[in-house]
N, C-alpha and C positions, 0 to 999 in steps of 0.2 A: 345224658348228663353233659351240661355245657361247661362246667368248671369242676375240676377234680381237686378236692381238698386233701393235701398231702401232709402226712406226719413222718418225721425222720426219727429213726431209732438209732441212737449212737451219734455223738457229736465230736468225734475226733477230727483228724485232718481231712478225711474223705467225706464224712458227714457234713462238715462245714462247707466244703466245696459244693456239694449237692444243694445245700440250702441256698448258697449264693446264686447258683444257676437259676433257681426258681425266683428268688427275690429280685434279681436283676432282669427279670422278664425274658430270659433266654428260652423259657419253656412256655409255649402257648397253651392256654386252657388249664393251667394249674396254679394253685395258691398254697403257700406253706402256712399251715394253721397250727401245727403242734410239733414239739420236740420232746422225745423221751430220753433222759440221760440220768447217769448216776451223780455226776458233778454238774451243777446247774449254772455256775457263774458265767462260763463261756457262752452258753446258750442264751442266758438272760442278756448279756452284753450284745450279742448278735441281734436279738430282738429289738433292743433299745435303739441300736444304731440304724436298723432298717426302718424303724418307725412303723412297723406293722404289728398287728395284734396276733402275736404268736404265743400260744400257751405252752409253758415249759412244765413237763411232768417228771417226777422222780418215781412215782408209783406206777408200775406196769398195768395193773388192773384199772386204775383210774384213767390211764391213757386209752386203753382199748375200749372202755365203756363210756368215753367222753361224748361220743356222737358227733365230734367235730372233724373227723377224718374219714375219707373214702378209700384212701390207699396209703400204704407205708413204703418207705425206702429203708431197708435194713442195712446199717453200716457199722455193725458191732464186730468184735472179735469173732473168728470163725466158728467156734464151738456153739455160739448162741444163735446162729442163723436159722437152724432148723426149728428149734422150739418157738422162736419168735414168729417165724413164718406160719407155723401150724396154728398158733394162737390167733394170728391175724386172720387167717382163713376161717377159723371157727367164729370170729366176730364179723364175718361178711365183708372183709376188706381185701382189696387188691394188693399184690405184693411185688415189689422190685427188690431183689436181693443182691448185695455186693458179692463179688467172687471171693473165694470159691463158694460153692453151694453149701459146703459144710466141711467137716474133717474126714468123715468116713461115709461110705455109700449107704450103709445101713440106715443112718439117720436121714440122709437125703431122700432115700426111697420113701420113708414115712412122710416127709415133706411133700413129695410128689403126689402121694396118695391123698393127702389132705387137700392139695390143690384141686385135684380132679373132683373130689367130693364137694368142694365149695363152689365149683364152676366159676371162680373169680379169675381175673387176669393174673398171670404169674410170669415174671420176666427175670432174667439174670443180667447182671452188669458186665457182660462181655463186650466192652466198648470197642475192642479191636475188630469186631465184626462190622463196624461202621467204616473201616478203612477201605477206600476204593481199591487199594493194592491187593488186599486179600479177597475182596469181592471179585476182582478180575481173575485171580487164581482159581477161585471156586467156579467161576463161569467157564473158564477154559477146560476144567475137568468135567464138570457136569454136562457141558454141551457135547462132549465126546472128542474135542479137538486134540486132546493129549492121548486119547486111546485108553486102553486098559492100563491101570497103574501097576508098575513093576517094583518101584523102589521109592522110599521117602527117607530123606536125610535132613535133619535139622541140627545145626550147631548153633546154640544160643548161649553164649558165654559173656555177653556184654551187660549183665546185671551185677556189676561189681559191688560188693558190700564189705566195708571195713569192720574191724572189731568194734569200733566206736558206735557204729550203727546198731550192732547187736546189743551193746551195753546200754543203749539209750532207754531201754524199757525191760523190765524183768521178765516179761512174758515172751519177748522175742526169741525165736529159735529154740523153743522148749516144746516138749511133747504135750504137756498139760496146758500150755498157753496158746501156742501156734498150731500144734498138731502136725508139724512138719517143717521143712526148710525150703530149699530152692524150688522144689516141685510144686508145693501148695501155695507158695507166696509169689516168687518171681516168675514162675512158668505156668501159672494158671491160664493165662491168655494163649500161650503157645500150644499148650496141650488141648485147649478148646479148639483153636484154629486147625490143629493137626487133624482132628476128626471131622471138623465142620467143612473145610474146603474139599476134603477127599470123599466125604460121605461114608467113611469106612472105620470100623473098629477092629482091632486085631483079634485073632483067634487065641494067641498066646504070646507071652513075652518073657524075656530073661533080662534082668537088670542087675547092675552093680552100683549100689549107692555107697558113698563114703560119708561117714557121720563125723562132723567136726574135723575134717581133713585139713582145712586151711585156717579155721577160726576156733576159738574156744566156745563151742556150742554143742548141743546135744544132737541136733538133727542133721539131715543130709545137706552138704554144701558142694557135692560133686557127684554127678550121675552120668552113667552110660547105659543105655537100654537098647536091646535088640528085639524087634517085633516081627511077628509073622502073621499073614493074612490068609483067609480061606482061598483066595484066588492065586496064591503062590507069591504074592508081593511080600517084600520085607521092608523094614524100616530101622533106622538108627537115630536115636535121640540123645544128644549130648548137652549137658548144661553144668554150670558151676557159677558160684559167686566169688571165686577166689583168683581169677585170672585177669590180667590187664596187659595190653589192651584186649578187649573181647571181640568176639565175632558173632554176627547174626546172619546166617546163610541157610536158606531153605532150598533144597533141590527135590523135585518130584519128577521121576522118570516114568514114561509110559511107552507103549509100543509104537507111538507116533511122534515121539520126541521127548524133550526135557524142558521143564520150567525151572528157572533159577530166580530166587528173590534175594536181593542183597543191596545194601546201600540205598534203600528206598526205591529201587528200580526193579522192573520185571522183564526178564529175557526168556523168550520161547525159542528153543532150538528145535525147529520143526522138520521132521523127516518128509522128504518129498514122496517117498513110498513107505508105508508101514513096515516096520522091521520084520514081522513074520512073513509078509509077502516078498520082501527083498530076499530073505533067507532061502525061500523056496525057489526063487527064480534065478538068483545069481550063481554063476558057474566059474567065476574068475579066480577062486582061491582067496588071495588077499583082497580086501575091499570092504567098503561099508556104504550104507545108504547115503545118498546126497541129502544134505540138510541146509536149512536157511536159518541164519541168526536174525531173529526179529525182536527189536526193542519195542515191546508192547506199550502203546500209550495208555496211561491211566488217568482218566479225568476225574474231576471232583476233589473234594477234600474230606478228610476224616472228621466226623462230627463228635467223636469221642463220647464222654459221659453225657453231655447234654443231648446227644443224638439218641442214646438209649432211653433216657428219661422221656424225651418227646415221643418216641415210638411207643413207650409204655402208656403215656397219657392218651395218645391217639388210638391205641387199642381199646382203651376204656370208653372214650367218647365217640369214636367213629368206627369201631370194630376193625381197625387196621390190623394187618398180619404182624405178628411179633418177629423182629429180627433175631431176638435171642430168647426163645421160649424157656421158661424156668425149668421145665422137665428135662431139658438137655444139659443142665448143669452137672448131672450125675456122670456124664460121659468122660469129661476131663478128669474128674475126681477118681473115677474107676481106673484111669491110666496111672495116676500118681500113686493111688493105693496099691495097685498091682506092682509097680516098680519098687516100692518100699518092701512089700511082702515078699517079692522074689528075692531080695537081698537078705531079709531076715531068715528065710527058709533055705537060702542057697539053692534055689531050684526054679524051674519053669512055673509060670502062673497061667492057668487056662482062664478064658473068658466064657461066661461071666465069672467074676472072681468070687471066692468064698467069703462073703461079707462077715459072717460070724467069726471066722478064723482071723481075718484082718483086725476086727474089733478086739478080739482076745489078745493078739500080739501087741496092739497099740496100748492096751491097758497095762501090759507087762512093762512096756517102755516107760509109761507114766509112773508106775510104782517104783521102778528101778532108776528113776531120774536122778541125775547128779545133784539136783537141787534138794 
């Protein structure tokens, strides 16, 4: 396939941006041919201004049966991601889905199964994976330079949101509209990176979510979670949308040193001798391993959304490896679902999580919604 005909489903702020990337020729080997929306005026205006022949659909079946698209980019509210992806796969189309993959892992698992059955390309819009900073962190871990991971700490509190942000749309920060708060919205990327760079999922976690702590909303806006891993490693994840100024600091400790990511930089505190070896050999009482502070150079620039779209197109046309395979979208969602469920049950959550129980509790939240 020399040129991929792309249809965009959903034309809000993010769908409009994806359309512009394609129309402005930032994506090689792709053409925007169709848009599926409920409200057509914005899409029609975009098509007229671009001077391209873009067909605007309001009927879902007409869009999928049109024969003028090879792949779709799904940029709708979270709850619709899974059903739309499954329908696209059933029509033989490739799928690039905006984050998060869905609201609950049960529906995302169905999406993953449909993807495998279709044998079509499936990618997630985890655009932070294109950031050379996190790619370097992943490289340091996967290469073994950090040694065995012992602790992961991430304080991510710099996604401040005012009440006016939540009031800007009736679906925001609601159980039936958003399906969650800071975890599923602001932290989708961080939860994806958490497991992507380390290559690890926890064995269990205990979380404390506060719902509407700082804002008049239904969902979580303050979270502290403690995670445990099979190898004995632990983790702490802290996030909120109600603090200013915020912090974004990631620390990953291994038995050969510590990685710190903050203020756009990467520091590797490297032990000259691995800690277990030093502990066995050292007889001086007080003392610690010698370490070197290394400001790790990070080359390249983050390609963001266009980078993921280009990678998606290249996977279709050139069989390139996906940077963000769609099937991996369930991992970060499992983390956020588990953190919410742990709070609702006031208990530990084992992995894999009980998908049916989470779905049941989510439906209770929707039914008992303040709205």
